[in-house]
C-alpha positions as CSV (number, residue, x, y, z in Angstrom):
1,X,134.6,218.5,103.5
2,X,135.5,220.7,106.5
3,X,139.0,221.2,107.8
4,X,139.1,220.4,111.6
5,X,142.5,222.0,112.0
6,X,141.7,225.7,111.4
7,X,144.8,226.9,113.1
8,X,146.9,225.7,110.1
9,X,144.4,226.3,107.3
10,X,141.0,227.4,106.0
11,X,137.8,225.5,106.9
12,X,137.0,224.7,103.3
13,X,139.2,223.5,100.4
14,X,140.3,225.8,97.6
15,X,137.8,224.3,95.2
16,X,134.9,225.3,97.5
17,X,136.3,228.8,98.0
18,X,136.6,229.2,94.2
19,X,133.0,228.0,93.6
20,X,131.8,230.4,96.3
21,X,133.7,233.2,94.6
22,X,132.1,232.4,91.2
23,X,128.7,232.2,92.9
24,X,129.3,235.6,94.5
25,X,130.0,237.2,91.2
26,X,126.8,235.7,89.6
27,X,124.8,236.5,92.7
28,X,125.7,240.2,92.6
29,X,125.3,240.7,88.9
30,X,122.4,238.4,88.0
31,X,120.6,237.3,91.2
32,X,120.4,240.0,94.0
33,X,119.1,242.8,91.9
34,X,116.9,240.8,89.5
35,X,113.3,242.0,89.2
36,X,110.9,240.6,91.9
37,X,108.8,238.5,89.5
38,X,111.9,236.7,88.0
39,X,111.5,233.7,90.3
40,X,112.2,231.2,87.4
41,X,115.4,233.1,86.5
42,X,116.7,232.9,90.1
43,X,115.7,229.2,90.3
44,X,117.7,228.6,87.1
45,X,120.8,230.3,88.5
46,X,120.5,228.2,91.7
47,X,120.2,225.0,89.6
48,X,123.3,225.9,87.6
49,X,125.2,226.1,90.9
50,X,124.0,222.7,92.0
51,X,120.9,223.5,94.1
52,X,117.9,221.1,93.8
53,X,115.0,223.3,93.0
54,X,111.4,222.1,92.6
55,X,108.5,223.5,90.6
56,X,107.1,227.0,91.1
57,X,109.7,227.9,93.8
58,X,109.8,231.6,94.7
59,X,113.2,232.8,95.9
60,X,113.1,236.6,96.2
61,X,116.0,238.9,95.3
62,X,118.5,239.7,98.0
63,X,118.1,236.3,99.7
64,X,121.7,235.5,100.7
65,X,122.8,232.0,99.9
66,X,126.2,230.9,101.0
67,X,126.5,227.7,98.8
68,X,123.7,226.8,96.5
69,X,125.0,223.2,96.0
70,X,124.0,222.5,99.7
71,X,120.4,223.7,99.1
72,X,117.2,221.7,98.3
73,X,114.0,223.7,97.7
74,X,110.8,221.6,97.3
75,X,107.8,222.5,95.0
76,X,106.0,225.7,95.7
77,X,108.2,226.8,98.6
78,X,109.0,230.5,99.2
79,X,112.0,232.2,100.6
80,X,111.4,235.9,101.4
81,X,113.7,238.9,100.8
82,X,116.5,239.5,103.2
83,X,116.6,235.9,104.4
84,X,119.9,234.2,104.8
85,X,120.4,230.6,103.9
86,X,123.8,230.1,105.4
87,X,124.3,226.7,103.7
88,X,127.7,225.6,104.9
89,X,125.9,222.3,105.4
90,X,122.8,221.0,103.8
91,X,119.5,222.9,104.0
92,X,116.2,221.2,103.0
93,X,113.0,223.3,102.7
94,X,109.8,221.3,102.1
95,X,106.9,221.6,99.8
96,X,104.7,224.8,100.2
97,X,106.8,226.0,103.1
98,X,107.2,229.7,103.5
99,X,110.4,231.3,104.9
100,X,109.5,234.9,105.7
101,X,111.7,237.9,105.2
102,X,114.7,238.2,107.4
103,X,114.9,234.6,108.5
104,X,118.4,233.2,109.2
105,X,118.9,229.5,108.6
106,X,122.4,228.7,109.8
107,X,124.1,225.3,109.4
108,X,127.5,226.3,110.7
109,X,128.9,226.9,114.1
110,X,132.3,226.6,115.8
111,X,133.8,224.4,118.5
112,X,134.8,227.0,121.1
113,X,136.5,224.4,123.3
114,X,139.3,223.9,120.8
115,X,142.1,226.3,119.6
116,X,141.3,227.8,116.3
117,X,137.5,227.3,116.8
118,X,137.1,224.6,114.1
119,X,133.9,224.8,112.0
120,X,131.1,222.4,112.7
121,X,128.3,222.0,110.1
122,X,125.0,220.3,110.8
123,X,122.1,220.0,108.3
124,X,118.8,221.7,108.7
125,X,115.5,220.2,107.6
126,X,112.2,222.2,107.4
127,X,109.2,220.0,106.6
128,X,106.4,220.5,104.2
129,X,103.6,223.1,104.8
130,X,105.6,225.0,107.4
131,X,105.8,228.8,108.0
132,X,108.9,230.3,109.4
133,X,107.8,233.8,110.4
134,X,109.9,237.0,110.0
135,X,113.4,237.4,111.6
136,X,113.5,233.9,113.1
137,X,116.9,232.1,113.6
138,X,117.2,228.4,113.0
139,X,120.3,226.8,114.7
140,X,122.5,224.1,113.0
141,X,121.2,220.6,113.1
142,X,117.5,221.4,113.6
143,X,114.5,219.5,112.2
144,X,111.2,221.3,112.0
145,X,108.3,219.0,111.6
146,X,105.7,219.1,108.8
147,X,103.1,221.8,109.2
148,X,104.9,223.6,112.0
149,X,104.6,227.3,112.4
150,X,107.5,229.2,113.9
151,X,106.5,232.6,115.4
152,X,108.3,235.8,114.4
153,X,111.7,236.5,115.9
154,X,111.9,233.0,117.5
155,X,115.2,231.3,118.1
156,X,114.9,227.6,117.3
157,X,117.6,225.7,119.1
158,X,115.8,222.3,119.4
159,X,113.7,220.2,117.0
160,X,110.1,221.3,116.7
161,X,107.2,218.8,116.4
162,X,104.9,218.6,113.4
163,X,101.6,220.6,113.2
164,X,102.4,222.8,116.2
165,X,102.6,226.6,116.6
166,X,105.9,227.3,118.2
167,X,107.4,230.6,119.4
168,X,109.9,232.3,121.7
169,X,113.5,232.6,122.7
170,X,114.1,229.7,123.0
171,X,111.4,228.5,120.7
172,X,108.8,226.1,122.3
173,X,105.6,224.4,121.1
174,X,102.6,226.5,122.2
175,X,99.6,224.8,120.7
176,X,98.4,222.5,117.9
177,X,98.0,224.0,114.5
178,X,94.5,223.3,113.4
179,X,93.5,224.0,109.8
180,X,90.0,225.4,109.3
181,X,87.8,223.5,106.8
182,X,87.4,225.6,103.8
183,X,87.2,225.4,100.0
184,X,91.1,225.2,100.1
185,X,91.2,222.2,102.5
186,X,92.0,219.8,99.7
187,X,95.4,221.5,99.2
188,X,97.0,219.9,102.2
């Protein structure tokens, strides 16, 4: 629950702030500096704090996660080092999706038309088999379709269609993503 009257109080209740404080301590001591191959360990810590984490998920050390309980990571997805999952609202990352290093997935913004700039949260959904390339920014409320590729340093401020290569600032669909036939073609 988000407080809409931020002039008189905090955006989130005390219970949320205490949970984030607890997560922050665990994050610094056990998550952020854990050895790179310890993906199951980091997945366990995320599950303990309420994240839904699938099988063979690879979340690298130093991935910033604001609130694990707002996070759903599907089977075999990857979140690269230095990424920021700013999960004030729900974030869903689909099966076999790769979020490259430095990507910022941001579910929160503020209403600048009101005094106190009240917080607005909107969920983000990234479909199966996507690739979000390095240093991209995903705005609140965005849906990225299955199989979509988002080019490096793109700023995604509108929904992106499935099985397209998209890039730019603002991000736009450029061409269809066509998979080559190979010995790996049965994996999709």
